[in-house]
DRENKOL-885448 format. One record per residue (C-alpha): residue in three letters; x negated, y, z; residue number from 1. Coordinates in Angstrom, 1 decimal. Layout:
REM residues N
ATOM  res       u       v       w    n
ATOM  ALA       X       Y       Z  NUM
...
REM end
This chain:
REM residues 393
ATOM  res       u       v       w    n
ATOM  UNK    -4.1     4.7    32.1    1
ATOM  UNK    -1.7     7.6    32.0    2
ATOM  UNK     1.9     6.6    31.6    3
ATOM  UNK     4.5     7.6    29.1    4
ATOM  UNK     8.1     7.2    30.3    5
ATOM  UNK    10.8     6.9    27.7    6
ATOM  UNK    14.2     8.4    28.1    7
ATOM  UNK    17.5     6.5    28.4    8
ATOM  UNK    18.7     5.4    24.9    9
ATOM  UNK    15.1     5.5    23.5   10
ATOM  UNK    13.9     2.2    24.8   11
ATOM  UNK    15.5    -0.5    22.8   12
ATOM  UNK    13.6     0.0    19.4   13
ATOM  UNK    10.3    -0.2    21.2   14
ATOM  UNK    11.4    -3.1    23.4   15
ATOM  UNK    12.6    -5.0    20.3   16
ATOM  UNK     9.2    -4.6    18.5   17
ATOM  UNK     9.2    -1.3    16.8   18
ATOM  UNK     5.6     0.1    17.2   19
ATOM  UNK     6.3     3.8    17.1   20
ATOM  UNK     7.1     6.1    20.0   21
ATOM  UNK     8.4     9.5    18.9   22
ATOM  UNK     7.7    12.7    20.8   23
ATOM  UNK    11.4    13.3    21.4   24
ATOM  UNK    11.7     9.8    23.0   25
ATOM  UNK     9.4    10.8    25.9   26
ATOM  UNK    11.1    11.8    29.1   27
ATOM  UNK     8.0    12.1    31.4   28
ATOM  UNK     4.2    12.0    31.0   29
ATOM  UNK     2.4    10.9    34.1   30
ATOM  UNK    -1.2    11.9    34.0   31
ATOM  UNK    -3.2    14.1    31.7   32
ATOM  UNK    -4.5    12.0    28.8   33
ATOM  UNK    -6.7    13.5    26.2   34
ATOM  UNK    -6.1    12.9    22.5   35
ATOM  UNK    -7.0     9.3    21.7   36
ATOM  UNK    -6.9     8.1    25.3   37
ATOM  UNK    -5.0     4.8    26.0   38
ATOM  UNK    -1.7     5.1    27.7   39
ATOM  UNK     1.0     2.7    29.0   40
ATOM  UNK     4.6     3.0    27.8   41
ATOM  UNK     7.4     2.3    30.3   42
ATOM  UNK    11.1     2.6    30.5   43
ATOM  UNK    12.7     4.6    33.4   44
ATOM  UNK    12.8     1.6    35.7   45
ATOM  UNK     9.0     1.0    35.2   46
ATOM  UNK     9.3    -1.9    32.9   47
ATOM  UNK     6.2    -2.2    30.7   48
ATOM  UNK     6.9    -1.9    27.0   49
ATOM  UNK     3.4    -1.6    25.5   50
ATOM  UNK     0.2     0.4    25.4   51
ATOM  UNK    -1.4     2.5    22.7   52
ATOM  UNK    -3.4     5.7    22.1   53
ATOM  UNK    -2.1     9.1    22.9   54
ATOM  UNK    -1.6    11.6    20.0   55
ATOM  UNK    -0.2    14.7    21.5   56
ATOM  UNK     0.0    16.8    18.4   57
ATOM  UNK     1.7    14.1    16.3   58
ATOM  UNK     5.4    13.4    15.9   59
ATOM  UNK     4.4     9.8    16.8   60
ATOM  UNK     2.8    10.4    20.2   61
ATOM  UNK     2.0     6.6    20.7   62
ATOM  UNK     1.7     3.7    18.3   63
ATOM  UNK     1.9     0.4    20.2   64
ATOM  UNK    -1.3    -1.5    20.1   65
ATOM  UNK    -0.7    -4.1    22.8   66
ATOM  UNK     2.3    -5.6    24.5   67
ATOM  UNK     0.3    -7.5    27.1   68
ATOM  UNK     0.5    -5.7    30.5   69
ATOM  UNK    -2.9    -5.2    32.0   70
ATOM  UNK    -4.8    -5.5    28.6   71
ATOM  UNK    -7.3    -2.7    28.3   72
ATOM  UNK    -7.7    -1.1    24.9   73
ATOM  UNK   -11.4    -1.5    25.0   74
ATOM  UNK   -14.1    -3.0    22.8   75
ATOM  UNK   -13.1    -6.5    23.9   76
ATOM  UNK    -9.5    -5.9    22.8   77
ATOM  UNK   -10.8    -4.5    19.5   78
ATOM  UNK   -13.0    -7.5    18.8   79
ATOM  UNK   -10.1    -9.9    19.5   80
ATOM  UNK    -7.7    -8.0    17.2   81
ATOM  UNK   -10.2    -7.9    14.3   82
ATOM  UNK   -11.1   -11.6    14.8   83
ATOM  UNK    -7.3   -12.4    14.7   84
ATOM  UNK    -6.9   -10.3    11.5   85
ATOM  UNK    -9.8   -12.1     9.8   86
ATOM  UNK    -8.4   -15.5    10.9   87
ATOM  UNK    -5.0   -14.7     9.4   88
ATOM  UNK    -6.6   -13.8     6.1   89
ATOM  UNK    -8.6   -17.0     6.0   90
ATOM  UNK    -5.3   -18.9     6.6   91
ATOM  UNK    -3.9   -17.0     3.6   92
ATOM  UNK    -6.9   -18.0     1.5   93
ATOM  UNK    -9.0   -14.8     1.6   94
ATOM  UNK   -11.6   -14.6     0.5   95
ATOM  UNK   -11.9   -17.3    -2.1   96
ATOM  UNK   -13.7   -17.9    -5.4   97
ATOM  UNK   -10.7   -16.5    -7.3   98
ATOM  UNK    -9.9   -13.6    -4.8   99
ATOM  UNK   -12.7   -11.6    -3.2  100
ATOM  UNK   -10.6    -8.5    -2.8  101
ATOM  UNK    -8.0    -8.3    -0.1  102
ATOM  UNK    -6.6    -6.2     2.9  103
ATOM  UNK    -8.3    -7.2     6.1  104
ATOM  UNK    -6.5    -4.9     8.5  105
ATOM  UNK    -3.0    -3.5     7.9  106
ATOM  UNK    -2.5    -1.1    10.8  107
ATOM  UNK     0.6    -2.0    12.7  108
ATOM  UNK     0.8    -5.4    11.1  109
ATOM  UNK    -2.4    -6.4    12.8  110
ATOM  UNK    -1.7    -4.5    16.1  111
ATOM  UNK    -4.3    -2.0    15.1  112
ATOM  UNK    -2.1     1.0    14.2  113
ATOM  UNK    -4.0     3.8    12.6  114
ATOM  UNK    -6.6     1.5    10.9  115
ATOM  UNK    -6.7     0.2     7.3  116
ATOM  UNK    -9.5    -1.9     6.1  117
ATOM  UNK    -9.8    -3.4     2.6  118
ATOM  UNK   -12.5    -5.7     1.4  119
ATOM  UNK   -14.0    -5.7    -2.1  120
ATOM  UNK   -16.5    -8.5    -2.5  121
ATOM  UNK   -19.5    -7.3    -0.5  122
ATOM  UNK   -18.0    -3.9     0.4  123
ATOM  UNK   -15.4    -2.9     3.0  124
ATOM  UNK   -13.6     0.4     3.1  125
ATOM  UNK   -12.2     1.8     6.4  126
ATOM  UNK    -9.5     4.4     6.6  127
ATOM  UNK    -8.6     6.1     9.9  128
ATOM  UNK    -5.1     7.4    10.6  129
ATOM  UNK    -5.2     8.2    14.3  130
ATOM  UNK    -7.8     9.7    16.7  131
ATOM  UNK    -7.6     6.7    19.0  132
ATOM  UNK    -8.9     4.4    16.3  133
ATOM  UNK   -11.4     7.0    15.1  134
ATOM  UNK   -12.9     7.2    18.5  135
ATOM  UNK   -13.7     3.4    18.2  136
ATOM  UNK   -15.3     3.9    14.7  137
ATOM  UNK   -18.8     2.5    15.4  138
ATOM  UNK   -17.4    -0.6    17.0  139
ATOM  UNK   -15.0    -1.0    14.1  140
ATOM  UNK   -17.7    -0.8    11.5  141
ATOM  UNK   -19.8    -3.4    13.4  142
ATOM  UNK   -16.9    -5.8    13.8  143
ATOM  UNK   -15.7    -5.4    10.2  144
ATOM  UNK   -19.2    -6.2     9.0  145
ATOM  UNK   -19.5    -9.2    11.4  146
ATOM  UNK   -16.2   -10.9    10.3  147
ATOM  UNK   -16.6   -10.2     6.6  148
ATOM  UNK   -20.4   -10.4     6.0  149
ATOM  UNK   -20.0    -7.2     4.0  150
ATOM  UNK   -23.3    -5.7     2.9  151
ATOM  UNK   -21.7    -2.2     2.9  152
ATOM  UNK   -19.1    -0.5     5.0  153
ATOM  UNK   -17.6     2.8     3.7  154
ATOM  UNK   -15.6     5.2     5.9  155
ATOM  UNK   -13.1     7.0     3.6  156
ATOM  UNK   -12.4    10.7     3.9  157
ATOM  UNK    -9.5    11.6     6.2  158
ATOM  UNK    -8.5    15.1     7.3  159
ATOM  UNK    -6.1    14.6    10.2  160
ATOM  UNK    -7.1    17.7    12.2  161
ATOM  UNK    -3.6    19.1    12.3  162
ATOM  UNK    -1.9    16.0    13.8  163
ATOM  UNK    -4.6    13.8    15.2  164
ATOM  UNK    -7.5    16.2    15.9  165
ATOM  UNK   -10.2    14.6    13.9  166
ATOM  UNK   -11.8    14.8    10.4  167
ATOM  UNK   -13.7    12.0     8.8  168
ATOM  UNK   -16.0    12.6     5.8  169
ATOM  UNK   -16.5    10.0     3.1  170
ATOM  UNK   -19.7     8.2     4.1  171
ATOM  UNK   -21.5     4.9     4.0  172
ATOM  UNK   -21.8     3.7     7.6  173
ATOM  UNK   -23.5     0.4     6.9  174
ATOM  UNK   -25.7    -0.5     3.9  175
ATOM  UNK   -26.4     1.7     0.9  176
ATOM  UNK   -24.1     3.7    -1.4  177
ATOM  UNK   -22.7     1.9    -4.5  178
ATOM  UNK   -21.4     3.3    -7.7  179
ATOM  UNK   -18.3     1.1    -7.8  180
ATOM  UNK   -16.2    -1.5    -6.0  181
ATOM  UNK   -16.6    -4.9    -7.6  182
ATOM  UNK   -14.3    -7.8    -6.8  183
ATOM  UNK   -12.3   -10.7    -8.2  184
ATOM  UNK    -8.5   -10.8    -8.3  185
ATOM  UNK    -6.8   -14.1    -9.3  186
ATOM  UNK   -10.0   -15.0   -11.2  187
ATOM  UNK   -10.4   -11.7   -13.1  188
ATOM  UNK   -13.5    -9.7   -12.4  189
ATOM  UNK   -12.6    -6.0   -11.8  190
ATOM  UNK   -14.8    -2.9   -11.3  191
ATOM  UNK   -13.4     0.3    -9.9  192
ATOM  UNK   -15.8     3.2   -10.1  193
ATOM  UNK   -16.1     4.9    -6.7  194
ATOM  UNK   -15.3     8.3    -8.3  195
ATOM  UNK   -11.6     7.3    -9.0  196
ATOM  UNK   -10.6     5.0    -6.1  197
ATOM  UNK    -7.0     5.6    -4.9  198
ATOM  UNK    -6.2     5.5    -1.2  199
ATOM  UNK    -8.5     2.7     0.0  200
ATOM  UNK    -9.7     1.8    -3.5  201
ATOM  UNK    -7.2    -0.4    -5.2  202
ATOM  UNK    -3.6    -1.7    -4.9  203
ATOM  UNK    -3.9    -5.2    -3.5  204
ATOM  UNK    -0.3    -4.9    -2.3  205
ATOM  UNK     1.0    -5.7    -5.9  206
ATOM  UNK    -1.1    -8.9    -6.3  207
ATOM  UNK     1.9   -11.2    -6.3  208
ATOM  UNK     3.9    -9.0    -8.6  209
ATOM  UNK     1.0    -9.0   -11.1  210
ATOM  UNK     1.1   -12.8   -11.1  211
ATOM  UNK     4.9   -12.7   -11.9  212
ATOM  UNK     4.3   -10.2   -14.7  213
ATOM  UNK     1.7   -12.6   -16.2  214
ATOM  UNK     4.3   -15.3   -16.3  215
ATOM  UNK     6.8   -13.1   -18.1  216
ATOM  UNK     4.5   -11.5   -20.6  217
ATOM  UNK     3.9   -14.3   -23.1  218
ATOM  UNK     4.8   -13.3   -26.7  219
ATOM  UNK     6.0    -9.9   -25.6  220
ATOM  UNK     4.9    -6.4   -26.3  221
ATOM  UNK     4.3    -4.8   -22.9  222
ATOM  UNK     4.3    -1.2   -21.6  223
ATOM  UNK     2.5    -0.6   -18.3  224
ATOM  UNK     3.3     3.0   -17.1  225
ATOM  UNK     1.5     4.7   -14.2  226
ATOM  UNK    -1.1     2.0   -14.9  227
ATOM  UNK    -4.1     3.4   -12.9  228
ATOM  UNK    -6.9     1.2   -14.3  229
ATOM  UNK    -4.4    -1.1   -15.9  230
ATOM  UNK    -4.0    -4.0   -13.5  231
ATOM  UNK    -0.5    -5.0   -14.6  232
ATOM  UNK    -1.8    -4.8   -18.1  233
ATOM  UNK    -4.7    -7.1   -17.4  234
ATOM  UNK    -2.2    -9.7   -16.0  235
ATOM  UNK     0.1    -9.3   -19.1  236
ATOM  UNK    -2.8    -9.7   -21.5  237
ATOM  UNK    -4.0   -12.8   -19.8  238
ATOM  UNK    -0.4   -14.1   -19.8  239
ATOM  UNK    -0.4   -14.0   -23.6  240
ATOM  UNK     1.3   -10.7   -24.3  241
ATOM  UNK     1.3    -9.8   -28.0  242
ATOM  UNK     0.2    -6.3   -27.1  243
ATOM  UNK    -0.2    -4.2   -24.0  244
ATOM  UNK    -0.1    -0.4   -23.8  245
ATOM  UNK    -1.2     1.0   -20.4  246
ATOM  UNK    -0.4     4.7   -19.8  247
ATOM  UNK    -1.8     7.0   -17.0  248
ATOM  UNK    -2.6    10.7   -16.8  249
ATOM  UNK    -6.1    10.2   -15.4  250
ATOM  UNK    -8.9    10.1   -17.9  251
ATOM  UNK   -11.2     8.5   -15.4  252
ATOM  UNK    -8.8     5.8   -14.6  253
ATOM  UNK    -8.0     4.9   -18.2  254
ATOM  UNK   -11.7     5.0   -19.1  255
ATOM  UNK   -12.4     2.5   -16.3  256
ATOM  UNK    -9.5     0.4   -17.5  257
ATOM  UNK   -11.0     0.2   -21.0  258
ATOM  UNK   -14.3    -1.0   -19.5  259
ATOM  UNK   -12.6    -3.7   -17.5  260
ATOM  UNK   -10.5    -4.7   -20.5  261
ATOM  UNK   -13.7    -5.1   -22.6  262
ATOM  UNK   -15.3    -7.3   -19.9  263
ATOM  UNK   -12.2    -9.5   -19.7  264
ATOM  UNK   -12.1    -9.9   -23.5  265
ATOM  UNK    -8.7    -8.3   -24.0  266
ATOM  UNK    -9.6    -5.4   -26.3  267
ATOM  UNK    -7.7    -6.7   -29.3  268
ATOM  UNK    -4.4    -6.7   -27.3  269
ATOM  UNK    -4.8    -4.1   -24.5  270
ATOM  UNK    -5.0    -0.4   -25.3  271
ATOM  UNK    -4.7     2.7   -23.2  272
ATOM  UNK    -3.0     6.1   -23.5  273
ATOM  UNK    -4.1     9.0   -21.3  274
ATOM  UNK    -0.9    11.0   -20.9  275
ATOM  UNK     1.6    12.1   -18.3  276
ATOM  UNK     4.2     9.3   -18.2  277
ATOM  UNK     7.1    11.7   -17.9  278
ATOM  UNK     6.1    13.0   -21.4  279
ATOM  UNK     4.9     9.6   -22.8  280
ATOM  UNK     8.1     7.6   -22.3  281
ATOM  UNK    10.4    10.0   -24.2  282
ATOM  UNK     7.9    10.3   -27.0  283
ATOM  UNK     7.6     6.6   -27.3  284
ATOM  UNK    11.4     6.3   -27.5  285
ATOM  UNK    11.6     9.0   -30.2  286
ATOM  UNK     9.0     7.1   -32.2  287
ATOM  UNK    11.2     4.0   -32.1  288
ATOM  UNK     9.0     1.9   -29.9  289
ATOM  UNK    10.5    -1.0   -28.0  290
ATOM  UNK     8.9    -3.5   -25.6  291
ATOM  UNK     9.8    -6.9   -24.3  292
ATOM  UNK     8.5    -6.0   -20.9  293
ATOM  UNK     8.2    -2.5   -19.4  294
ATOM  UNK     6.5    -1.8   -16.0  295
ATOM  UNK     6.9     1.5   -14.1  296
ATOM  UNK     4.9     1.8   -10.9  297
ATOM  UNK     4.9     5.5   -10.0  298
ATOM  UNK     3.3     7.1    -7.0  299
ATOM  UNK     5.5     7.9    -3.9  300
ATOM  UNK     8.4     9.9    -5.2  301
ATOM  UNK    10.1    10.2    -1.7  302
ATOM  UNK     7.5    11.5     0.8  303
ATOM  UNK     9.9    11.5     3.7  304
ATOM  UNK    13.6    11.2     4.4  305
ATOM  UNK    14.2    14.9     3.8  306
ATOM  UNK    13.1    14.4     0.2  307
ATOM  UNK    15.5    11.4    -0.4  308
ATOM  UNK    18.0    13.1    -2.7  309
ATOM  UNK    15.4    14.7    -4.9  310
ATOM  UNK    13.5    11.3    -5.0  311
ATOM  UNK    16.6     9.4    -6.0  312
ATOM  UNK    17.0    11.8    -9.0  313
ATOM  UNK    13.3    11.3    -9.9  314
ATOM  UNK    13.6     7.5    -9.8  315
ATOM  UNK    16.9     7.7   -11.8  316
ATOM  UNK    15.4     9.8   -14.6  317
ATOM  UNK    12.2     7.7   -14.7  318
ATOM  UNK    14.1     4.5   -15.0  319
ATOM  UNK    16.5     5.9   -17.6  320
ATOM  UNK    13.5     6.6   -19.8  321
ATOM  UNK    12.0     3.2   -19.1  322
ATOM  UNK    15.2     1.4   -19.9  323
ATOM  UNK    15.5     3.1   -23.3  324
ATOM  UNK    12.2     1.4   -24.2  325
ATOM  UNK    13.2    -2.1   -23.3  326
ATOM  UNK    14.2    -4.3   -26.2  327
ATOM  UNK    17.5    -6.3   -25.8  328
ATOM  UNK    16.7    -9.5   -23.9  329
ATOM  UNK    13.6    -7.9   -22.4  330
ATOM  UNK    12.6    -7.1   -18.8  331
ATOM  UNK    12.1    -4.0   -16.7  332
ATOM  UNK     9.8    -4.2   -13.7  333
ATOM  UNK    10.5    -1.1   -11.6  334
ATOM  UNK     8.5    -0.2    -8.4  335
ATOM  UNK     8.9     2.1    -5.5  336
ATOM  UNK     6.3     2.6    -2.8  337
ATOM  UNK     8.5     5.1    -0.9  338
ATOM  UNK     9.2     3.8     2.6  339
ATOM  UNK    11.9     6.4     3.0  340
ATOM  UNK    14.0     4.8     0.2  341
ATOM  UNK    15.5     1.6     1.4  342
ATOM  UNK    15.7    -1.4    -0.9  343
ATOM  UNK    19.5    -1.2    -1.3  344
ATOM  UNK    19.3     2.5    -2.2  345
ATOM  UNK    16.5     1.8    -4.7  346
ATOM  UNK    18.5    -1.0    -6.4  347
ATOM  UNK    21.6     1.2    -6.5  348
ATOM  UNK    19.6     3.9    -8.2  349
ATOM  UNK    18.3     1.4   -10.8  350
ATOM  UNK    21.9     0.3   -11.5  351
ATOM  UNK    23.0     3.9   -12.0  352
ATOM  UNK    20.1     4.6   -14.3  353
ATOM  UNK    21.1     1.5   -16.4  354
ATOM  UNK    24.7     2.7   -16.6  355
ATOM  UNK    23.6     6.1   -17.6  356
ATOM  UNK    21.9     4.8   -20.7  357
ATOM  UNK    24.4     2.0   -21.5  358
ATOM  UNK    22.3    -0.9   -20.5  359
ATOM  UNK    23.2    -4.0   -18.4  360
ATOM  UNK    20.7    -5.3   -15.9  361
ATOM  UNK    20.5    -8.3   -13.7  362
ATOM  UNK    18.2    -8.6   -10.7  363
ATOM  UNK    15.9   -11.6   -11.0  364
ATOM  UNK    13.6   -10.9    -8.1  365
ATOM  UNK    12.8    -8.2    -5.5  366
ATOM  UNK     9.1    -8.3    -4.5  367
ATOM  UNK     7.3    -6.6    -1.6  368
ATOM  UNK     3.8    -6.1    -0.5  369
ATOM  UNK     1.5    -9.2    -0.5  370
ATOM  UNK     1.1   -11.3     2.6  371
ATOM  UNK    -2.3    -9.8     3.5  372
ATOM  UNK    -0.2    -6.6     4.2  373
ATOM  UNK     1.8    -8.0     7.2  374
ATOM  UNK     4.2    -5.9     9.2  375
ATOM  UNK     6.2    -6.3    12.5  376
ATOM  UNK     9.7    -7.6    11.7  377
ATOM  UNK    11.3    -4.7    13.5  378
ATOM  UNK     9.2    -2.1    11.6  379
ATOM  UNK    11.3    -1.4     8.5  380
ATOM  UNK     9.1     1.6     7.7  381
ATOM  UNK     6.3    -0.8     7.0  382
ATOM  UNK     8.2    -2.5     4.3  383
ATOM  UNK     7.5     0.3     1.8  384
ATOM  UNK     7.0    -1.6    -1.4  385
ATOM  UNK     9.9    -2.7    -3.6  386
ATOM  UNK     9.3    -4.2    -7.0  387
ATOM  UNK    12.5    -5.0    -8.9  388
ATOM  UNK    12.4    -7.5   -11.8  389
ATOM  UNK    15.4    -6.9   -14.0  390
ATOM  UNK    16.7    -8.7   -17.1  391
ATOM  UNK    18.0    -6.1   -19.5  392
ATOM  UNK    20.6    -6.5   -22.2  393
REM end
C-alpha cells in the first residue's frame, strides 16, 4: 500500500479512534495511489495508525477502515466486516417478528466508512459515499444478500463525482424491481412507495424515540410536524392519542401516510395536512389550536459548521412556533439531525426559544440514534441525532 504520513499535531485524534484523516493533516504521501486505492496511515515516526481508502479530491482523504497492521482491505476483509455487522444486529434483535426493518451497516460505526445498508424485510438498499467502497460494489451486493437473505438489493443513486470520482445510478442489482419497501417496525406493518423514499428509504434512527412518543401520547391531542409518512403519528395513535395531525409539505409522503394509517386502523384518530410546516404552525396557533404533545423533526438545518449561526436561528424560530401550540402541562419533542450542532448548543437554543415565548421547559430525556446506528466513541460527528423530550408549562 501507499503510505500517508500525518504531520506533527495531527496524530492524536486518529490515534484515539477518530476515523477521519483531513487533507491538511497530511505531511507526506509515499507512493502514487489512485482514487479508491487502500493506503496505510502513519505518524512521522512510522507508527501505524490505520488503513483506509484514498480519496484525493475530498477534504477527507482517508477514512480509517482497519486498525490492524498488515490487514489487507480486500474481499476477505470485506466479508469479515459485513459478517460482524450482521452478528451485531442479531445481538440487538434484528430482524425479528416485530422488527424487519433496520440498519445493517452504519459506515464508520461498522468500520466500513462510505457504506450505508438498510434492510426492509426482503429488500436491502445500499448507499455509497466513497469511491473505495464503490469499487467493491459487486462483492458488497453479494455479501449483503448472503447475510440477510434479501430477495432484492437496490443500489441507491449517488452523484459523488466532484469529491469521490464516481456516480452511481439507482438500480436493482439483485432480484427484481419493487414498487415499495415493506417492513414491520415495532409490530406495525409499514409500506413506503419507492417513489418517495428519503435517503436510504426510511428513518430507522428514530425507532426508540417513536416508542417513547407512544408512551406519552395516551389521551392527548398530538401534532406531528415534518412527519414524512407519519411514523411518529402512527406511534402516537397506537399509544392512545385522542387525535393526531401529521403535517408535511410532500403530497406523495402524506398520501402514503394515509394509506398506512388505513391499514393500521387509525383513520378515525390520525389525519394528515399537506402544507409547509413553517406556514402551518403559525396558522394553527392563530386558529387557537393547542396540543398535549407536539413533535417537530425537521430536515438538517445546519449543513456544516459555517451555517451554524443561521441554523441556530432557524431552530429557535421553529421551536418558538411549536411551543406556542403546546397546551400547559403538555410535551414538546424537538429533534435535530444536524451533526454540526452539538447537543449542548441545541438544548440552549430550545431554552432560549422557550424564554422568547414565555414558556418554562424541563428536559426529561435526550435521545439519540437507535443502537443499529453505532458510532466510534471518539467520533462526535457521528452522533448527529438529538431528540429532546421537554415538559412544558
